Structure formats: C-alpha cells, structure tokens
C-alpha positions in Angstrom: 29.7 6.6 10.7 28.0 4.6 13.3 27.0 8.2 15.2 26.0 9.9 11.7 23.6 6.8 10.7 21.6 7.0 14.4 21.4 10.9 14.0 20.1 10.4 10.4 17.4 7.5 11.7 16.2 10.3 14.1 15.5 12.9 11.7 11.9 12.9 10.6 10.9 10.7 7.7 10.5 14.2 5.9 13.8 15.0 6.0 15.2 11.5 5.5 13.5 11.6 2.3 14.5 14.3 1.0 18.1 14.0 2.3 17.9 10.7 0.4 17.1 11.7 -3.0 19.9 14.6 -2.8 22.0 11.9 -1.7 21.0 9.4 -5.0 20.9 12.3 -7.5 24.3 13.6 -6.3 25.6 9.9 -6.7 23.8 9.6 -10.1 24.7 12.8 -11.4 28.7 12.2 -10.1 28.8 8.8 -11.9 27.2 10.3 -15.0 29.2 13.4 -15.4 32.4 11.4 -14.5 31.4 8.6 -17.4 30.2 12.0 -19.5 33.9 13.9 -18.7 36.4 11.1 -18.9 34.5 10.4 -22.7 34.6 14.2 -24.2 38.3 14.1 -22.8 39.3 11.1 -24.7 37.6 12.6 -27.6 38.7 15.9 -27.6 42.4 14.4 -26.8 42.2 12.1 -29.8 41.1 14.8 -32.0 44.1 16.7 -30.9 46.6 14.0 -31.8 45.1 13.3 -34.7 45.1 16.9 -36.1 48.6 17.0 -34.9 49.2 14.1 -36.5 47.7 14.8 -39.8 50.0 18.1 -40.1 53.1 15.8 -39.6 51.7 13.3 -42.6 51.6 16.3 -44.8 55.2 17.8 -43.9 56.3 13.7 -44.5 55.2 13.2 -47.5 56.2 16.5 -48.5 59.8 16.2 -47.7 59.4 12.6 -49.3 58.4 13.8 -52.4 61.6 16.2 -52.4 64.1 13.8 -50.7 66.2 13.7 -54.1 67.2 17.1 -53.3 66.1 17.8 -49.9 68.8 19.7 -47.9 69.0 22.7 -45.0 68.6 24.9 -47.8 65.4 23.6 -49.5 64.2 23.1 -46.0 64.2 27.2 -45.5 62.8 27.6 -49.0 60.3 25.1 -48.0 59.1 28.0 -45.0 55.8 29.2 -47.8 54.7 25.9 -47.5 55.2 25.1 -43.8 53.4 28.3 -42.8 50.3 27.4 -45.0 49.5 24.4 -42.6 50.6 25.6 -39.5 47.5 25.9 -37.3 46.7 28.1 -34.7 48.7 28.4 -31.6 51.2 25.8 -33.0 54.9 25.3 -33.5 56.8 23.5 -36.4 60.5 23.3 -35.9 62.9 21.2 -38.6 66.4 20.3 -36.8 69.3 19.3 -38.3 70.9 15.8 -37.1 72.5 18.2 -34.2 69.3 19.2 -32.7 70.0 22.5 -34.0 66.6 24.2 -35.5 67.0 24.7 -39.5 63.4 26.4 -39.8 61.1 27.5 -37.2 57.5 28.4 -37.9 55.2 29.9 -35.0 52.4 30.9 -34.4 51.6 32.5 -31.1 53.6 30.3 -29.2 57.0 30.5 -28.2 60.2 28.8 -29.4 61.7 28.2 -26.0 58.8 26.9 -24.2 60.0 23.5 -25.7 63.7 22.3 -26.1 65.0 21.1 -29.5 65.4 17.3 -29.4 66.7 15.0 -32.0 64.9 11.9 -32.5 65.2 8.5 -34.6 61.5 7.6 -34.2 58.5 8.9 -33.9 57.8 9.9 -30.4 54.3 11.8 -29.0 54.5 13.5 -25.4 52.5 15.5 -23.5 54.4 18.3 -21.3 54.0 21.7 -19.4 55.3 24.6 -19.4 54.4 26.4 -16.2 50.4 26.5 -16.9 50.3 25.9 -20.6 49.9 22.4 -21.8 51.3 21.3 -24.7 51.5 18.2 -27.2 54.7 17.4 -28.5 54.9 15.1 -31.9 58.7 14.4 -33.1 59.1 12.3 -36.3 62.5 11.6 -37.8 63.4 13.2 -41.7 65.9 11.2 -43.7 67.2 12.2 -47.4 70.2 11.6 -49.2 71.4 14.8 -48.3 70.2 15.6 -44.9 69.1 13.7 -41.6 67.2 15.6 -38.9 64.0 15.7 -37.0 60.3 17.3 -37.2 59.0 18.8 -34.3 55.4 19.6 -33.9 54.4 21.6 -30.7 50.8 22.2 -30.1 49.2 24.6 -27.6 46.2 22.7 -26.2 45.1 26.2 -24.5 41.8 25.8 -26.4 41.1 22.2 -25.6 41.9 23.2 -21.4 39.5 25.8 -21.8 36.7 23.7 -23.2 37.6 21.1 -20.7 37.4 24.0 -17.7 34.4 25.2 -19.1 32.6 21.8 -19.6 33.7 20.7 -15.7 32.3 24.1 -14.7 29.4 23.3 -16.8 28.9 19.9 -15.2 29.7 21.4 -11.3 27.0 24.0 -11.3 24.4 21.7 -13.2 25.4 19.5 -10.4 25.2 21.8 -7.7 21.8 22.7 -9.2 20.4 19.5 -9.8 20.9 18.4 -5.9 19.5 21.6 -5.2 16.2 21.5 -7.3 16.1 17.3 -5.8 16.3 18.1 -2.3 13.3 21.1 -3.2 11.4 18.5 -5.0 12.0 15.6 -2.3 10.9 18.3 0.5 7.9 19.1 -1.4 7.3 15.2 -2.7 8.1 14.2 1.1 5.4 16.5 2.3 2.7 15.5 -0.2 3.5 11.7 0.2 3.2 12.6 4.3 0.3 14.8 4.3 -2.2 12.3 4.5 -0.2 10.6 7.4 -0.4 13.8 9.2 -3.5 14.0 8.9 -4.1 10.5 10.1 -2.3 11.4 13.4 -3.8 14.5 13.8 -7.6 12.8 13.4 -5.9 10.1 15.8 -5.1 13.2 18.3 -8.9 15.0 17.8 -10.1 11.1 18.7 -8.6 11.1 21.7 -10.2 14.5 22.5 -13.7 14.4 20.7 -14.0 10.7 20.5 -14.6 8.3 17.5 -16.7 10.6 15.3 -13.8 12.2 13.5 -12.5 11.4 10.3 -9.4 11.6 7.9 -10.6 14.5 5.4 -9.1 13.4 1.7 -9.5 13.6 -1.8 -9.8 9.9 -3.9 -7.0 10.0 -5.9 -7.0 6.4 -6.5 -3.8 6.2 -5.2 -2.2 4.3 -2.3 -2.4 7.1 0.2 -6.0 8.0 -0.8 -6.4 4.0 0.0 -4.8 4.5 3.5 -7.0 7.1 4.4 -10.2 5.6 2.9 -9.3 2.2 4.6 -8.4 4.3 8.3 -12.1 5.9 7.7 -13.7 2.5 7.4 -11.8 1.3 10.1 -13.2 4.1 12.2 -16.4 3.4 10.9 -16.8 0.4 11.9 -15.0 0.7 15.2 -17.4 3.3 16.2 -20.2 1.1 15.2 -19.0 -1.5 17.2 -18.6 0.7 20.2 -22.0 2.1 19.7 -23.6 -1.4 19.8 -21.4 -2.5 22.5 -23.1 0.2 24.6 -26.1 -0.3 23.6 -25.5 -3.7 24.3 -24.3 -3.0 27.7 -27.1 -0.8 28.6 -29.7 -3.2 27.1 -28.5 -6.1 28.9 -28.2 -3.9 32.3 -31.6 -2.6 31.5 -32.8 -6.5 30.9 -30.9 -8.0 34.2 -32.2 -5.2 36.0 -35.6 -5.9 35.9 -36.2 -9.5 37.5 -33.5 -8.7 39.8 -35.5 -5.8 40.8 -38.7 -7.6 41.1 -36.5 -10.7 42.9 -35.0 -8.4 45.4 -38.4 -6.8 46.2 -40.4 -10.0 46.9 -37.7 -10.9 49.1 -37.5 -8.0 51.1 -41.4 -8.0 51.8 -40.9 -11.4 53.1 -38.0 -10.4 55.2 -39.9 -7.3 56.6 -43.5 -8.9 57.5 -44.2 -11.7 55.2 -42.5 -14.3 56.8 -45.7 -15.6 58.6 -48.0 -15.3 56.0 -48.4 -18.6 53.6 -50.4 -17.1 51.1 -47.7 -14.0 50.7 -44.7 -16.5 50.8 -46.2 -18.7 48.3 -47.0 -15.6 46.3 -43.6 -14.2 46.4 -41.7 -17.1 45.8 -43.8 -18.4 42.5 -42.7 -14.8 41.6 -39.1 -14.9 42.3 -38.7 -17.9 40.8 -40.5 -17.1 37.4 -38.2 -14.4 37.6 -35.2 -16.5 38.5 -36.3 -18.7 35.5 -36.3 -15.7 32.8 -33.0 -14.4 34.2 -31.4 -18.0 33.8 -32.7 -17.7 30.3 -31.6 -14.2 29.5 -28.0 -15.3 30.8 -28.0 -18.6 28.6 -29.4 -16.3 25.3 -26.7 -13.8 26.1 -23.8 -16.9 26.5 -25.2 -18.2 23.3 -24.9 -14.3 21.5 -21.2 -14.7 22.5 -20.7 -18.1 21.4 -22.2 -17.2 17.9 -20.1 -14.2 17.8 -17.3 -16.5 18.3 -18.3 -19.2 16.5 -16.0 -20.4 13.6 -17.4 -22.0 10.4 -13.6 -23.8 10.1 -14.9 -25.3 13.2 -16.0 -29.3 13.9 -18.2 -29.6 10.8 -19.9 -32.7 9.3 -21.4 -33.4 5.8 -25.2 -34.1 6.5 -28.6 -34.7 4.6 -30.0 -30.7 5.7 -33.7 -31.9 4.0 -34.1 -34.6 6.6 -32.2 -32.2 9.2 -35.1 -29.7 8.8 -37.8 -32.1 8.5 -36.6 -33.8 12.1 -36.7 -30.2 13.6 -40.1 -29.2 12.2 -41.2 -32.7 13.8 -39.8 -32.0 16.9 -41.3 -28.6 16.9 -45.0 -29.7 16.2 -44.9 -32.2 18.9 -44.5 -29.2 21.5 -46.9 -27.1 19.8 -49.2 -29.3 18.4 -52.0 -26.3 18.0 -49.5 -25.1 14.9 -49.9 -26.4 11.3 -46.4 -27.0 10.0 -45.9 -27.3 6.5 -42.5 -28.3 4.5 -41.6 -28.5 0.9 -37.9 -29.7 0.9 -37.6 -31.4 -2.5 -35.0 -28.9 -3.7 -32.9 -30.8 -1.3 -33.1 -34.1 -2.4 -29.7 -35.4 -2.6 -28.3 -32.5 -1.4 -25.6 -32.4 1.2 -24.2 -29.4 3.3 -21.2 -29.3 5.6 -21.8 -27.3 8.6 -21.7 -27.3 12.3 -24.9 -29.6 13.1 -26.0 -27.5 16.2 -25.6 -24.3 14.3 -28.2 -25.1 12.0 -30.4 -26.7 14.2 -30.0 -23.7 16.4 -30.8 -21.4 13.7 -34.1 -23.1 12.4 -35.5 -23.8 16.0 -34.9 -19.5 16.9 -36.8 -18.5 13.3 -39.6 -21.6 14.5 -39.9 -20.7 17.9 -40.0 -16.5 16.3 -42.8 -17.9 14.2 -44.6 -19.6 16.9 -44.6 -16.8 19.4 -45.8 -13.8 17.1 -48.7 -15.6 15.4 -51.7 -14.8 16.5 -54.9 -15.9 14.5 -53.5 -18.2 12.4 -51.5 -21.3 13.5 -49.9 -21.9 10.3 -46.3 -22.0 9.4 -44.6 -22.9 5.8 -41.0 -24.1 5.5 -39.8 -24.3 1.9 -35.9 -24.6 0.0 -34.8 -23.6 -3.2 -31.6 -24.1 -4.9 -30.1 -20.8 -6.2 -27.8 -22.0 -9.0 -25.1 -24.5 -8.0 -23.6 -22.8 -5.4 -26.5 -21.2 -2.7 -29.4 -23.0 -1.1 -32.3 -20.6 -0.2 -34.6 -21.7 3.7 -38.1 -19.6 3.8 -39.7 -19.7 7.2 -43.7 -18.2 6.6 -45.9 -17.2 9.0 -49.3 -15.4 9.1 -49.1 -13.6 12.7 -49.4 -10.2 13.8 -46.5 -9.0 11.8 -43.6 -6.0 11.9 -44.1 -2.6 11.3 -42.5 -1.5 8.2 -40.4 1.0 10.1 -39.1 -1.1 12.5 -38.1 -4.5 10.4 -34.2 -3.1 9.8 -34.2 -3.1 13.4 -35.1 -6.5 14.1 -31.6 -8.2 13.9 -29.9 -5.7 16.8 -29.3 -7.3 20.5 -32.2 -7.1 22.4 -34.6 -5.1 20.5 -38.2 -6.3 20.5 -40.9 -4.5 18.0 -43.4 -4.8 21.1 -41.5 -4.8 23.9 -44.7 -5.9 26.6 -45.9 -8.4 24.4 -42.4 -10.2 23.6 -41.9 -9.6 27.5 -45.1 -11.8 27.9 -44.2 -14.4 25.2 -40.7 -14.8 27.2 -39.2 -13.2 24.1 -35.8 -11.3 24.9 -34.4 -9.9 21.7 -31.4 -12.1 20.7 -32.9 -15.0 18.8 -32.4 -13.3 15.6 -29.0 -11.6 16.3 -27.7 -15.1 17.4 -29.2 -16.4 14.3 -27.5 -13.8 12.0 -24.1 -13.9 13.6 -24.4 -17.7 12.9 -25.3 -17.7 9.3 -23.0 -14.8 8.8 -19.5 -16.8 9.8 -20.6 -19.5 6.8 -20.5 -16.6 4.5 -24.4 -16.3 4.3 -27.0 -14.2 4.9 -30.4 -13.5 6.4 -33.3 -11.5 5.6 -36.6 -10.5 6.5 -39.6 -9.3 5.2 -43.0 -8.5 6.9 -46.3 -6.8 6.7 -48.3 -5.9 9.8 -50.9 -8.3 10.3 -50.4 -10.5 7.3 -47.3 -12.3 8.3 -43.6 -12.7 8.3 -41.1 -14.2 5.8 -37.3 -15.1 7.1 -34.8 -15.8 4.1 -31.8 -18.0 5.1 -29.3 -18.4 2.3 -26.2 -20.4 3.0 -23.3 -21.5 0.6 -23.1 -25.2 -0.3 -21.3 -27.8 -2.8 -22.4 -30.8 -3.9 
C-alpha cells in the first residue's frame, strides 16, 4: 500500500486529478448502486411474496366457504377455480394428510421441481432447483371431512431476469460513468493546469530571454486568471525594480566616477611634477578637497536613500505638533538663507498632532525647502502652507518662484540621480537624490507626494499624509 501511495504521489498532478476523480466517482457510484440494488431487490421480493400470499388467501377463503362439504372430491371439482387464479410460472398443489397430491394445477412449471410436504402452519421458503429460483408457500387447510396442505410454488425467473438486467445496466452505467469521469477529469485537469503550465513555460522563457516575458491569459474572473494576473503584475514590478536597480548602479557609478577621477588626476599631477610648485599644490589640494566633500555628500545621500527605502512607519514614532515643527524648520532655514523670504500659513494645523518618526518629517521638509532655495533664481520667496483634507489627511504645500521644470521632465524628478539641468544642478551641489529620499519617506507612511511646475514661474510640491486627531 505504501509503495502504491508513493507511486501515485510521483505521478504528474494532471494524472493524479484524473485518477482521483475517477476513483471518487467509482466509490460514489458503487455505493449508490448498492443501495439502489438492495432497495429494488427488497421491493421486488416483497411484491412476489405479496402476490403468492394473495393467491393463498383466495384459496383459503374459497375452501373456508365450502368447509362443510370440503373433501377430496370437492377439491378435485374446484380445479377450474384454481386454474383461474393461478399465475404464469406458478404451481398450485393440494395435498392430503399424508402429503399425497389430491389436485395439481401448473403453468410452465414442472411438478417434480419441488417435493410435496405437508405442514401444520404457514411456511414460506426460497429454494433452488438447479439454476431456477423458486418461492414456495405452504399453508394447512382443515375441514370436517378433509385435512391437508395447500402448496403454491412460484418461479422467480422473471424476477431474476429483471435483477440481472438491472445489475447489467448498473455495471455498464458504472463503467461508462467512470470512463466519462476519467475523460472529463483529464480534460478538466488539463484546462485547470494549462495556466500553470503557461506560467512554467513563461518562467523558462524568462530564464532564456529576460524579464520582459509575460503569461498570456484571458481574464475569466476566476482563480486561475487571478494567478496569471498576479504573476504578470509581480513580473512588472520585478522588471521595474531591476531596471531601476540597474539605472541606480549606472548613475551611482557615474556620479562617483567623476569626483574620484578629478581627485586621482590632481594627485597624479602632483606626484609627477607638482610637488615643488606651491601654487599647483594649493590648487590641486583645494580642488581635491572640494571633490572629496562632494563625494562625502553623495555617499551620505546614498546612505540616506537606503535608510529611507528601508524605513518603517512602525518604528519609534512620537506624537507631536506638526505646526510647531514646520515653524521651527522654516526658522532654521531662514537663518541659513537670510536672503530668502519664507512665509508660512499653518493655521489649519492648530491643535493637530501627528504620529511620525520626527526625523523623517524634518528630513522631508528640509529636502523640499533646500530644493526651493537652490532652484530659485530671481524671486527669493518661498511660501509654506497647510490644508486639512476631511478628517484623515493633511496637506503640506511648498511653493517657490524659481526657474521651474519643463513639463516633459516633471514625471522623472523623483527618480534617483535625475537632474533637470545637470550642469547647473552640480554647481548648486545637487545629486538628484533628495526628492527620491522624500518620496520614499512619504510613501512609508502611506502618504503621497506630487510636484507641479511651470518654467520660469516656479514649482509647487504637495505632500499629503494621513493623521488622526
């Protein structure tokens, strides 16, 4: 049994489903047919017994009416009546007290199939004569002048034939049902497993061709379609992640290569001929230190981006007044950039407290204010405002009046290392990571950040975060 089970488990799922469906239908069909067969057999047997007892009852009633004149002669004279109530394949025999036949009436049933036997009480038995199944009912008949036995023998040939036909129909129906269920199970298993096979083939194609392969499917709104759809969505996310990762590595390599190349060039120049030239030494050391500072800043921002991507909104959070926090951050930025006029309108946050990691909200605001300062050209003015959206969301809006961003580039500004004007951004110390860090921190709190801009008119950044009173 254990070996059979092991062999079964090694079969492909398609054949396991087929065999299981056929086996379960076989069990159900067998149980159903067994119950049905027993029920039909009992019903037909009771009908046969009832028919024989009815005949016996008619004979007993007839002889009871003639009990005062009933003798052997009267019984012989009753032959015509007995013939009229006799059934097909049935024998009626009247015995005297010694068990000798006085009258025998039969229809296609030989008399010697059942030996005569007198009884003193009613008896019913089922006997066989070779292959013939017989039902025998015996009952005593008593009068003043006669004492004997009535025997009724009924051939159950029709009953047995009908049982045989029913059995044959059940067997053929069972075999046909099992074959059909096996075929249906095979087709159904093939249909159910086709998407799984398609996913398997797609994964093999992904191994050969890359992440651009997808599972073809028709959305039938069922579980298999849902599986294929989720697989495709997962592959979309995976492809996007790999593409961004590749872009990140390329951009990071490019950003790191430039300051390293400059530092390497200056050091090589000093090593070759600039050791005794104080002016050249000062110039090379100054340029190298400047590039080193930029390199340190870039590494720090990369670390901040990693922390932002791995940050959890379930960390060490605090309940604090966001309005006061915004006012304090604006004050600090104004001290560093006194040439800027930074105005605030945070009255909407009066009495509102929010639960966040404090450093996260400070980091988000500092990144956005720093960008507003860097990319303001003529009008050194920044406005920070807040709005409550219903009772579950708050909105922080930072508006500057700087150079703005071309419309076609707005959708890329949250990509890592993306800079609208790379040359000017580098002069301002930008690395293209600030908005990426801000976006990831906001998304950790199930919030949203978006940017609207118009060239030479300014940029508006809107941060939306959930809160509870």
